[in-house]
C-alpha positions in Angstrom: -8.1 14.1 -7.9 -8.9 15.0 -4.3 -8.3 18.8 -4.1 -8.5 18.7 -0.3 -5.3 16.7 0.0 -3.5 17.9 -3.2 -0.5 20.2 -2.5 0.5 22.3 -5.5 3.7 23.5 -3.8 5.6 20.3 -2.8 8.8 22.0 -1.7 8.4 19.9 1.4 9.1 16.8 -0.7 12.9 17.1 -0.4 12.6 17.8 3.4 10.6 14.6 3.7 13.0 12.5 1.6 15.9 13.8 3.6 14.3 12.7 6.9 12.6 9.5 5.9 15.7 7.4 5.7 16.9 8.3 9.2 16.7 5.8 12.1 14.7 8.5 13.9 11.1 8.9 12.8 10.5 11.6 10.2 9.7 14.9 11.9 7.0 15.8 9.5 3.5 14.9 10.6 1.6 12.0 9.1 -1.0 14.2 7.4 1.6 16.3 5.6 3.5 13.2 4.5 0.4 11.6 3.1 -0.5 14.8 1.2 3.0 15.1 -0.3 3.1 11.5 -1.5 -0.5 11.7 -2.8 0.3 14.9 -4.7 3.4 13.4 -6.4 1.5 10.3 -7.3 -1.7 11.8 -8.6 0.1 14.5 -10.6 1.7 11.8 -12.7 -1.5 9.9 -13.1 -3.3 13.1 -14.2 -0.5 13.8 -16.8 -0.9 10.3 -18.3 -4.7 10.7 -18.4 -4.4 13.9 -20.3 -1.7 12.8 -22.7 -2.7 9.2 -23.4 -6.0 7.4 -24.0 -6.8 4.4 -21.8 -3.3 3.9 -20.4 -3.7 2.3 -17.0 -0.5 0.4 -16.9 1.9 3.4 -16.8 0.4 5.1 -13.8 0.3 1.8 -12.0 3.9 1.0 -12.7 5.0 4.5 -11.6 3.0 4.2 -8.3 4.5 0.8 -7.6 8.0 2.1 -8.1 7.2 5.2 -5.9 5.8 3.3 -3.0 8.5 0.5 -3.2 11.2 3.2 -3.2 9.8 4.9 -0.1 9.4 1.6 1.8 13.0 0.8 0.9 14.3 4.2 2.0 12.5 4.0 5.3 13.6 0.4 6.0 17.1 0.8 4.6 16.9 -2.4 2.5 15.9 -3.3 -1.0 13.0 -5.6 -1.7 12.8 -8.9 -3.6 9.9 -10.1 -5.8 10.2 -13.8 -5.5 10.6 -16.4 -2.8 11.8 -20.0 -2.6 8.9 -22.4 -2.1 9.3 -25.0 0.6 8.6 -28.3 -1.2 10.0 -31.7 -0.6 9.9 -32.8 -4.3 10.6 -29.8 -6.4 12.7 -26.6 -6.3 10.6 -23.6 -7.3 10.1 -19.9 -6.6 6.9 -18.0 -5.9 6.5 -14.6 -7.7 5.4 -12.1 -5.2 4.7 -8.4 -4.6 7.5 -6.5 -2.8 9.0 -8.5 0.1 11.2 -6.6 2.5 13.3 -9.0 4.6 14.3 -7.4 7.9 16.8 -10.1 8.7 17.2 -13.3 10.8 14.4 -13.9 13.4 12.6 -10.8 12.3 9.3 -10.5 10.3 9.2 -9.6 6.7 6.9 -7.0 5.1 4.6 -8.1 2.3 3.8 -5.0 0.2 1.2 -5.2 -2.5 0.9 -1.8 -4.3 -2.3 -0.8 -6.2 -3.7 2.5 -7.6 -7.1 1.1 -6.6 -8.4 -2.2 -5.3 -11.9 -2.9 -6.8 -12.7 -6.6 -6.9 -9.1 -7.5 -7.4 -8.3 -6.9 -3.8 -9.1 -10.5 -2.9 -5.7 -11.3 -4.5 -4.0 -9.4 -1.7 -5.6 -11.6 1.0 -5.1 -14.8 -1.1 -1.4 -14.0 -1.5 -1.1 -13.4 2.2 -2.8 -16.7 2.9 -0.2 -18.5 0.6 2.7 -16.8 2.5 1.1 -17.8 5.8 0.6 -21.4 4.7 4.1 -21.8 3.3 6.2 -20.0 5.9 3.9 -19.8 9.0 1.5 -17.2 10.3 3.1 -14.0 11.5 6.3 -14.3 9.4 5.0 -11.9 6.8 3.3 -8.6 7.7 0.7 -7.7 5.1 0.7 -4.0 4.5 -0.8 -3.1 1.1 -0.6 0.5 -0.1 -3.4 1.8 -2.3 -3.8 5.2 -3.9 -7.6 5.6 -3.8 -10.9 4.2 -4.9 -12.3 7.0 -7.0 -13.6 6.5 -10.5 -14.9 9.1 -13.0 -18.3 8.7 -14.5 -17.9 10.4 -17.8 -21.6 10.1 -18.6 -22.7 11.8 -15.4 -19.6 14.0 -15.2 -18.9 13.1 -11.6 -16.4 11.3 -9.5 -17.6 8.4 -7.3 -16.0 6.0 -4.8 -16.3 2.3 -5.3 -15.9 0.4 -2.1 -16.7 -3.2 -0.9 -16.4 -3.0 2.9 -18.5 -6.1 3.6 -16.3 -8.2 1.3 -13.2 -7.0 3.0 -14.6 -8.1 6.4 -15.2 -11.6 5.0 -11.7 -11.8 3.6 -10.1 -10.7 6.9 -12.1 -13.3 8.8 -11.9 -16.2 6.5 -8.8 -15.9 4.3 -5.9 -14.1 6.1 -5.1 -11.3 8.4 -3.6 -8.0 6.9 -1.8 -6.0 9.5 -2.5 -2.6 7.9 -4.1 -1.3 4.7 -2.6 2.1 3.8 -4.2 4.7 1.6 -3.1 8.0 0.2 -6.8 9.0 -0.1 -8.7 7.0 2.5 -12.3 6.2 1.5 -14.8 6.9 4.2 -16.4 3.5 3.8 -13.1 1.8 4.5 -12.1 4.1 7.4 -15.2 2.8 9.2 -13.6 -0.7 9.2 -11.4 0.5 12.1 -14.5 0.5 14.3 -16.4 -2.7 13.5 -15.6 -6.5 13.9 -13.3 -7.7 12.6 -11.4 -4.5 12.9 -9.3 -3.8 9.8 -6.6 -1.2 10.4 -7.0 1.2 7.5 -4.6 4.1 7.8 -3.2 7.1 5.9 0.1 6.1 4.4 1.9 8.8 6.3 1.3 6.8 9.5 3.6 4.0 8.2 6.7 6.1 8.6 6.1 6.6 12.3 4.7 3.2 13.2 6.9 0.9 11.1 9.3 0.1 14.0 6.4 -1.0 16.2 4.9 -3.1 13.4 8.2 -4.9 13.0 8.4 -6.0 16.7 
């Protein structure tokens, strides 16, 4: 848990929820929004860590529901988790992460949600590549949301960040283009990707609620 962004008193949570669904942008600032969501998410993760041994699925499922709900509330639509595959010979569907369809002649949001990326993050770029190949580049806006990249070393009794920025740059150049990568606890190593080629837009998740309309243009 990052104490610098953890808010014990989250009475602002209701204020945030009341404003996030409005057509107008939420009046709370991005930093406060990110801290509120981080606190709600990490508090549940900490509870599971303290009461269950080795349960990684429950925190991941909760985080997926939390972020999916907030996306749906801000966009005003519910997501789907499968898409029809364009094929001349067979009729099939493709299981996906959350997909938010904004309507005819508008882009769609591709929303993978993960508590951490580690090596598995290549799946996000690969899935975006499949969507681009099947439906055309630009139809789906890749915007993964990740909780953080910290891991506790029980032997050394310390918390470390595990990041793979060079791999991310390769994926962005050679597999597919992600529009944004949102974090609740932005790792310093990934924040630097905003400044080098190819630039990868890594942002605090609170930014989403203010820039979503521009992203969807």
